[in-house]
Each structure stands twice: as structure tokens, then as C-alpha cells.
Backbone and ligand atoms as CSV (ligand in chain L), in Angstrom:
chain,resi,resn,atom,element,x,y,z
A,1,MET,N,N,8.521,-10.982,-27.404
A,1,MET,CA,C,7.720,-9.785,-27.166
A,1,MET,C,C,6.248,-10.163,-27.007
A,2,LEU,N,N,5.572,-9.441,-26.121
A,2,LEU,CA,C,4.165,-9.726,-25.874
A,2,LEU,C,C,3.290,-9.260,-27.032
A,3,LYS,N,N,2.175,-9.939,-27.203
A,3,LYS,CA,C,1.201,-9.500,-28.202
A,3,LYS,C,C,0.649,-8.137,-27.774
A,4,GLU,N,N,0.209,-7.358,-28.752
A,4,GLU,CA,C,-0.226,-5.988,-28.467
A,4,GLU,C,C,-1.303,-5.897,-27.395
A,5,LYS,N,N,-2.323,-6.750,-27.510
A,5,LYS,CA,C,-3.462,-6.594,-26.634
A,5,LYS,C,C,-3.134,-6.775,-25.149
A,6,PRO,N,N,-2.566,-7.939,-24.770
A,6,PRO,CA,C,-2.235,-8.071,-23.350
A,6,PRO,C,C,-1.300,-6.968,-22.875
A,7,LYS,N,N,-0.416,-6.523,-23.773
A,7,LYS,CA,C,0.530,-5.476,-23.401
A,7,LYS,C,C,-0.211,-4.197,-22.994
A,8,GLU,N,N,-1.217,-3.848,-23.787
A,8,GLU,CA,C,-2.005,-2.653,-23.467
A,8,GLU,C,C,-2.703,-2.809,-22.127
A,9,ILE,N,N,-3.249,-4.012,-21.912
A,9,ILE,CA,C,-3.960,-4.274,-20.654
A,9,ILE,C,C,-2.986,-4.153,-19.478
A,10,ILE,N,N,-1.818,-4.740,-19.639
A,10,ILE,CA,C,-0.820,-4.704,-18.565
A,10,ILE,C,C,-0.384,-3.270,-18.310
A,11,LYS,N,N,-0.165,-2.526,-19.372
A,11,LYS,CA,C,0.219,-1.126,-19.255
A,11,LYS,C,C,-0.793,-0.344,-18.422
A,12,GLU,N,N,-2.063,-0.546,-18.768
A,12,GLU,CA,C,-3.130,0.140,-18.038
A,12,GLU,C,C,-3.137,-0.268,-16.579
A,13,LYS,N,N,-2.947,-1.550,-16.371
A,13,LYS,CA,C,-2.941,-2.087,-15.017
A,13,LYS,C,C,-1.806,-1.457,-14.197
A,14,ILE,N,N,-0.633,-1.373,-14.796
A,14,ILE,CA,C,0.522,-0.788,-14.105
A,14,ILE,C,C,0.240,0.684,-13.783
A,15,GLU,N,N,-0.275,1.412,-14.769
A,15,GLU,CA,C,-0.541,2.832,-14.547
A,15,GLU,C,C,-1.563,3.048,-13.441
A,16,GLU,N,N,-2.564,2.198,-13.418
A,16,GLU,CA,C,-3.586,2.270,-12.386
A,16,GLU,C,C,-2.965,2.024,-11.015
A,17,GLU,N,N,-2.157,0.984,-10.955
A,17,GLU,CA,C,-1.512,0.606,-9.706
A,17,GLU,C,C,-0.565,1.716,-9.220
A,18,LEU,N,N,0.135,2.336,-10.159
A,18,LEU,CA,C,1.056,3.419,-9.802
A,18,LEU,C,C,0.296,4.589,-9.188
A,19,LYS,N,N,-0.850,4.906,-9.770
A,19,LYS,CA,C,-1.677,5.995,-9.252
A,19,LYS,C,C,-2.111,5.684,-7.826
A,20,HIS,N,N,-2.543,4.452,-7.653
A,20,HIS,CA,C,-2.994,3.978,-6.348
A,20,HIS,C,C,-1.847,4.058,-5.330
A,21,LEU,N,N,-0.662,3.619,-5.755
A,21,LEU,CA,C,0.502,3.622,-4.868
A,21,LEU,C,C,0.918,5.043,-4.501
A,22,GLU,N,N,0.810,5.961,-5.470
A,22,GLU,CA,C,1.169,7.357,-5.204
A,22,GLU,C,C,0.373,7.920,-4.033
A,23,VAL,N,N,-0.940,7.647,-4.056
A,23,VAL,CA,C,-1.815,8.114,-2.982
A,23,VAL,C,C,-1.416,7.450,-1.672
A,24,GLU,N,N,-1.206,6.135,-1.747
A,24,GLU,CA,C,-0.862,5.367,-0.553
A,24,GLU,C,C,0.447,5.877,0.055
A,25,ILE,N,N,1.444,6.104,-0.800
A,25,ILE,CA,C,2.748,6.558,-0.321
A,25,ILE,C,C,2.612,7.931,0.345
A,26,LYS,N,N,1.827,8.805,-0.266
A,26,LYS,CA,C,1.634,10.144,0.305
A,26,LYS,C,C,1.017,10.040,1.699
A,27,ASN,N,N,0.002,9.188,1.826
A,27,ASN,CA,C,-0.636,8.997,3.120
A,27,ASN,C,C,0.326,8.413,4.138
A,28,LEU,N,N,1.114,7.436,3.702
A,28,LEU,CA,C,2.037,6.765,4.614
A,28,LEU,C,C,3.125,7.717,5.093
A,29,ILE,N,N,3.603,8.595,4.195
A,29,ILE,CA,C,4.620,9.567,4.585
A,29,ILE,C,C,4.049,10.461,5.685
A,30,GLU,N,N,2.803,10.861,5.486
A,30,GLU,CA,C,2.091,11.679,6.465
A,30,GLU,C,C,2.040,10.957,7.812
A,31,GLN,N,N,1.704,9.658,7.761
A,31,GLN,CA,C,1.479,8.884,8.984
A,31,GLN,C,C,2.755,8.415,9.656
A,32,SER,N,N,3.871,8.380,8.923
A,32,SER,CA,C,5.094,7.856,9.540
A,32,SER,C,C,6.044,8.973,9.938
A,33,LYS,N,N,5.521,10.186,9.999
A,33,LYS,CA,C,6.340,11.297,10.487
A,33,LYS,C,C,6.717,11.046,11.939
A,34,PRO,N,N,7.938,11.441,12.313
A,34,PRO,CA,C,8.336,11.249,13.707
A,34,PRO,C,C,7.329,11.933,14.635
A,35,ILE,N,N,6.969,11.224,15.684
A,35,ILE,CA,C,5.961,11.808,16.581
A,35,ILE,C,C,6.569,12.912,17.424
A,36,THR,N,N,5.822,13.958,17.603
A,36,THR,CA,C,6.262,15.035,18.481
A,36,THR,C,C,5.962,14.616,19.910
A,37,PRO,N,N,6.878,14.906,20.815
A,37,PRO,CA,C,6.656,14.491,22.208
A,37,PRO,C,C,5.304,15.011,22.716
A,38,ASP,N,N,4.541,14.093,23.183
A,38,ASP,CA,C,3.203,14.441,23.636
A,38,ASP,C,C,3.108,14.139,25.122
A,39,CYS,N,N,2.949,15.176,25.923
A,39,CYS,CA,C,2.963,15.002,27.373
A,39,CYS,C,C,1.747,14.246,27.886
A,40,THR,N,N,0.702,14.218,27.058
A,40,THR,CA,C,-0.500,13.531,27.521
A,40,THR,C,C,-0.342,12.019,27.413
A,41,LEU,N,N,0.682,11.566,26.671
A,41,LEU,CA,C,0.881,10.126,26.522
A,41,LEU,C,C,1.749,9.600,27.657
A,42,ASP,N,N,1.374,8.463,28.197
A,42,ASP,CA,C,2.248,7.819,29.171
A,42,ASP,C,C,3.273,6.972,28.420
A,43,ASP,N,N,4.144,6.280,29.149
A,43,ASP,CA,C,5.204,5.504,28.499
A,43,ASP,C,C,4.650,4.465,27.532
A,44,ILE,N,N,3.598,3.769,27.976
A,44,ILE,CA,C,3.025,2.725,27.116
A,44,ILE,C,C,2.459,3.353,25.851
A,45,GLY,N,N,1.743,4.432,26.043
A,45,GLY,CA,C,1.152,5.130,24.901
A,45,GLY,C,C,2.210,5.588,23.933
A,46,ARG,N,N,3.322,6.085,24.475
A,46,ARG,CA,C,4.412,6.561,23.625
A,46,ARG,C,C,5.044,5.401,22.848
A,47,THR,N,N,5.263,4.287,23.537
A,47,THR,CA,C,5.840,3.110,22.882
A,47,THR,C,C,4.928,2.624,21.779
A,48,GLU,N,N,3.631,2.623,22.065
A,48,GLU,CA,C,2.660,2.193,21.058
A,48,GLU,C,C,2.698,3.108,19.845
A,49,ALA,N,N,2.773,4.393,20.097
A,49,ALA,CA,C,2.812,5.361,19.007
A,49,ALA,C,C,4.067,5.155,18.171
A,50,MET,N,N,5.187,4.864,18.845
A,50,MET,CA,C,6.450,4.652,18.134
A,50,MET,C,C,6.412,3.380,17.296
A,51,THR,N,N,5.825,2.325,17.877
A,51,THR,CA,C,5.690,1.068,17.136
A,51,THR,C,C,4.855,1.297,15.891
A,52,GLU,N,N,3.796,2.034,16.057
A,52,GLU,CA,C,2.897,2.364,14.955
A,52,GLU,C,C,3.667,3.071,13.831
A,53,VAL,N,N,4.501,4.035,14.209
A,53,VAL,CA,C,5.293,4.772,13.223
A,53,VAL,C,C,6.265,3.825,12.517
A,54,MET,N,N,6.862,2.919,13.305
A,54,MET,CA,C,7.809,1.967,12.713
A,54,MET,C,C,7.133,1.038,11.708
A,55,VAL,N,N,5.951,0.571,12.078
A,55,VAL,CA,C,5.198,-0.310,11.176
A,55,VAL,C,C,4.858,0.449,9.898
A,56,LYS,N,N,4.417,1.685,10.067
A,56,LYS,CA,C,4.050,2.514,8.914
A,56,LYS,C,C,5.265,2.762,7.999
A,57,SER,N,N,6.437,3.008,8.585
A,57,SER,CA,C,7.627,3.238,7.755
A,57,SER,C,C,7.994,1.996,6.967
A,58,LYS,N,N,7.784,0.840,7.608
A,58,LYS,CA,C,8.082,-0.435,6.940
A,58,LYS,C,C,7.166,-0.603,5.721
A,59,ILE,N,N,5.880,-0.341,5.927
A,59,ILE,CA,C,4.912,-0.453,4.824
A,59,ILE,C,C,5.259,0.559,3.742
A,60,LEU,N,N,5.654,1.756,4.175
A,60,LEU,CA,C,6.033,2.811,3.235
A,60,LEU,C,C,7.207,2.357,2.373
A,61,GLU,N,N,8.187,1.771,3.032
A,61,GLU,CA,C,9.377,1.269,2.329
A,61,GLU,C,C,8.980,0.279,1.234
A,62,GLN,N,N,8.091,-0.650,1.588
A,62,GLN,CA,C,7.653,-1.668,0.635
A,62,GLN,C,C,6.860,-1.048,-0.510
A,63,ALA,N,N,6.029,-0.068,-0.167
A,63,ALA,CA,C,5.218,0.595,-1.195
A,63,ALA,C,C,6.127,1.332,-2.178
A,64,GLN,N,N,7.177,1.979,-1.636
A,64,GLN,CA,C,8.103,2.712,-2.495
A,64,GLN,C,C,8.894,1.778,-3.393
A,65,LEU,N,N,9.249,0.606,-2.829
A,65,LEU,CA,C,9.981,-0.395,-3.607
A,65,LEU,C,C,9.118,-0.904,-4.760
A,66,ARG,N,N,7.866,-1.210,-4.458
A,66,ARG,CA,C,6.933,-1.703,-5.478
A,66,ARG,C,C,6.728,-0.631,-6.541
A,67,TYR,N,N,6.647,0.609,-6.097
A,67,TYR,CA,C,6.464,1.734,-7.015
A,67,TYR,C,C,7.613,1.787,-8.023
A,68,THR,N,N,8.840,1.677,-7.517
A,68,THR,CA,C,10.027,1.686,-8.378
A,68,THR,C,C,10.002,0.515,-9.350
A,69,GLN,N,N,9.644,-0.668,-8.829
A,69,GLN,CA,C,9.606,-1.863,-9.675
A,69,GLN,C,C,8.572,-1.729,-10.783
A,70,LEU,N,N,7.420,-1.143,-10.431
A,70,LEU,CA,C,6.368,-0.982,-11.434
A,70,LEU,C,C,6.763,0.055,-12.479
A,71,LYS,N,N,7.440,1.118,-12.021
A,71,LYS,CA,C,7.931,2.134,-12.957
A,71,LYS,C,C,8.899,1.491,-13.942
A,72,ASN,N,N,9.768,0.651,-13.419
A,72,ASN,CA,C,10.729,-0.063,-14.266
A,72,ASN,C,C,10.016,-0.982,-15.250
A,73,ALA,N,N,8.970,-1.664,-14.762
A,73,ALA,CA,C,8.213,-2.567,-15.621
A,73,ALA,C,C,7.587,-1.778,-16.773
A,74,LEU,N,N,7.109,-0.591,-16.464
A,74,LEU,CA,C,6.500,0.261,-17.478
A,74,LEU,C,C,7.531,0.681,-18.532
A,75,LEU,N,N,8.761,0.891,-18.089
A,75,LEU,CA,C,9.824,1.255,-19.021
A,75,LEU,C,C,10.231,0.067,-19.892
A,76,ARG,N,N,10.121,-1.126,-19.293
A,76,ARG,CA,C,10.580,-2.329,-19.987
A,76,ARG,C,C,9.520,-2.950,-20.880
A,77,ILE,N,N,8.271,-2.491,-20.739
A,77,ILE,CA,C,7.173,-3.220,-21.379
A,77,ILE,C,C,7.308,-3.293,-22.907
A,78,ASP,N,N,7.941,-2.310,-23.509
A,78,ASP,CA,C,8.104,-2.333,-24.960
A,78,ASP,C,C,9.365,-3.080,-25.387
A,79,ASP,N,N,10.154,-3.455,-24.391
A,79,ASP,CA,C,11.374,-4.198,-24.665
A,79,ASP,C,C,11.021,-5.631,-25.036
A,80,GLU,N,N,11.760,-6.215,-25.960
A,80,GLU,CA,C,11.408,-7.581,-26.343
A,80,GLU,C,C,11.741,-8.601,-25.256
A,81,MET,N,N,12.509,-8.189,-24.255
A,81,MET,CA,C,12.801,-9.091,-23.147
A,81,MET,C,C,11.741,-9.016,-22.049
A,82,PHE,N,N,10.782,-8.121,-22.213
A,82,PHE,CA,C,9.714,-8.042,-21.204
A,82,PHE,C,C,8.885,-9.313,-21.237
A,83,GLY,N,N,8.651,-9.876,-20.048
A,83,GLY,CA,C,7.875,-11.109,-19.993
A,83,GLY,C,C,8.733,-12.349,-20.176
A,84,ILE,N,N,10.054,-12.127,-20.287
A,84,ILE,CA,C,10.979,-13.246,-20.397
A,84,ILE,C,C,11.739,-13.342,-19.073
A,85,CYS,N,N,11.810,-14.551,-18.538
A,85,CYS,CA,C,12.477,-14.776,-17.264
A,85,CYS,C,C,13.976,-14.470,-17.375
A,86,VAL,N,N,14.507,-13.708,-16.422
A,86,VAL,CA,C,15.927,-13.352,-16.482
A,86,VAL,C,C,16.846,-14.532,-16.152
A,87,GLU,N,N,16.271,-15.561,-15.520
A,87,GLU,CA,C,17.096,-16.709,-15.137
A,87,GLU,C,C,17.152,-17.746,-16.255
A,88,CYS,N,N,15.980,-18.231,-16.681
A,88,CYS,CA,C,15.958,-19.347,-17.625
A,88,CYS,C,C,15.589,-18.906,-19.041
A,89,GLU,N,N,15.273,-17.606,-19.185
A,89,GLU,CA,C,14.932,-17.028,-20.488
A,89,GLU,C,C,13.709,-17.660,-21.144
A,90,GLU,N,N,12.867,-18.294,-20.327
A,90,GLU,CA,C,11.586,-18.808,-20.804
A,90,GLU,C,C,10.543,-17.706,-20.609
A,91,PRO,N,N,9.482,-17.698,-21.432
A,91,PRO,CA,C,8.437,-16.699,-21.216
A,91,PRO,C,C,7.766,-16.897,-19.859
A,92,ILE,N,N,7.508,-15.798,-19.171
A,92,ILE,CA,C,6.810,-15.866,-17.889
A,92,ILE,C,C,5.317,-15.996,-18.170
A,93,ASP,N,N,4.644,-16.809,-17.351
A,93,ASP,CA,C,3.197,-16.991,-17.484
A,93,ASP,C,C,2.480,-15.656,-17.589
A,94,ILE,N,N,1.581,-15.547,-18.568
A,94,ILE,CA,C,0.855,-14.293,-18.741
A,94,ILE,C,C,0.006,-13.976,-17.503
A,95,GLU,N,N,-0.503,-15.029,-16.847
A,95,GLU,CA,C,-1.300,-14.803,-15.629
A,95,GLU,C,C,-0.453,-14.169,-14.530
A,96,ARG,N,N,0.797,-14.613,-14.481
A,96,ARG,CA,C,1.703,-14.077,-13.467
A,96,ARG,C,C,2.000,-12.600,-13.767
A,97,ILE,N,N,2.229,-12.304,-15.027
A,97,ILE,CA,C,2.499,-10.920,-15.437
A,97,ILE,C,C,1.295,-10.027,-15.118
A,98,MET,N,N,0.098,-10.585,-15.312
A,98,MET,CA,C,-1.113,-9.828,-15.029
A,98,MET,C,C,-1.209,-9.464,-13.557
A,99,VAL,N,N,-0.860,-10.432,-12.711
A,99,VAL,CA,C,-0.967,-10.194,-11.271
A,99,VAL,C,C,0.199,-9.344,-10.774
A,100,ARG,N,N,1.397,-9.691,-11.223
A,100,ARG,CA,C,2.584,-8.952,-10.800
A,100,ARG,C,C,3.391,-8.541,-12.030
A,101,PRO,N,N,3.018,-7.411,-12.630
A,101,PRO,CA,C,3.697,-6.994,-13.872
A,101,PRO,C,C,5.190,-6.727,-13.671
A,102,GLU,N,N,5.599,-6.541,-12.407
A,102,GLU,CA,C,7.004,-6.241,-12.139
A,102,GLU,C,C,7.869,-7.500,-12.104
A,103,SER,N,N,7.241,-8.685,-12.288
A,103,SER,CA,C,7.994,-9.939,-12.236
A,103,SER,C,C,9.071,-9.986,-13.307
A,104,ILE,N,N,10.261,-10.387,-12.910
A,104,ILE,CA,C,11.322,-10.585,-13.892
A,104,ILE,C,C,11.738,-12.060,-13.930
A,105,ARG,N,N,11.120,-12.862,-13.058
A,105,ARG,CA,C,11.416,-14.295,-13.046
A,105,ARG,C,C,10.123,-15.086,-13.187
A,106,CYS,N,N,10.203,-16.266,-13.790
A,106,CYS,CA,C,9.047,-17.136,-13.880
A,106,CYS,C,C,8.801,-17.773,-12.510
A,107,VAL,N,N,7.654,-18.419,-12.363
A,107,VAL,CA,C,7.299,-18.999,-11.073
A,107,VAL,C,C,8.381,-19.973,-10.598
A,108,LYS,N,N,8.870,-20.781,-11.534
A,108,LYS,CA,C,9.873,-21.789,-11.188
A,108,LYS,C,C,11.143,-21.156,-10.622
A,109,CYS,N,N,11.644,-20.127,-11.302
A,109,CYS,CA,C,12.893,-19.508,-10.879
A,109,CYS,C,C,12.715,-18.606,-9.653
A,110,ALA,N,N,11.522,-18.084,-9.450
A,110,ALA,CA,C,11.289,-17.203,-8.312
A,110,ALA,C,C,11.223,-17.984,-7.006
A,111,ASN,N,N,10.932,-19.284,-7.108
A,111,ASN,CA,C,10.824,-20.083,-5.882
A,111,ASN,C,C,12.131,-20.782,-5.537
L,1,ZN,ZN,ZN,12.686,-18.915,-15.169
């Protein structure tokens, strides 16, 4: 189990990141809505608009995945297995947890 202090810091970090992601996801949903046929656009313009929507949906997908992972990390943070690698059961580097609190594997096992 993590010491109290870093745990609090990580908790705050996750909550901050979740708030940030919520805004981002809302914006991305707005931006990746299917485009309404626009007669002023030519074929190239339409293709570009569609590509743009596809790229945005991809980013949205990743943001939603990260959001879920961070939510899970927040649920697991009080668990004594938090910060322990699921593969080798060694403690994960605290620096790694700080950067990516959703990590469930140590650097060695993740690569
Ligand atoms: Zn490991």
C-alpha cells in the first residue's frame, strides 16, 4: 500500500485529470457529430470534413478510454494492490504512478 502523502497527491492529480477529460470529451462529442450534408462544400471539402470527424472520433475514443482507466485507478487507490504490478507483483515506480496513475504494470512488464 502507498504511503498516505503520495496517495493524496495522486488522488488529487487523478481528480484534476478527470475534470479536464470531462471537458475535453464534451467538446470532442460536439466536434465529432456526423456532418450534415452541406451543399456549399465540394467533394474535396466534404472528404476533408469527414476525415476531420473521423480523427476527432478516434481522439474521443482514446479520451473516453483514459477516463475509464482513471476512474478505475481512483477506485483502486485505497486497495493495497494499488501501485503493485499485475504481472510481476513488484511495486511500480512512484514516478510512473505520478505520470500515469492508471498504470497497472511496471515499466519492465509494460514494455
Ligand atoms: Zn512488473
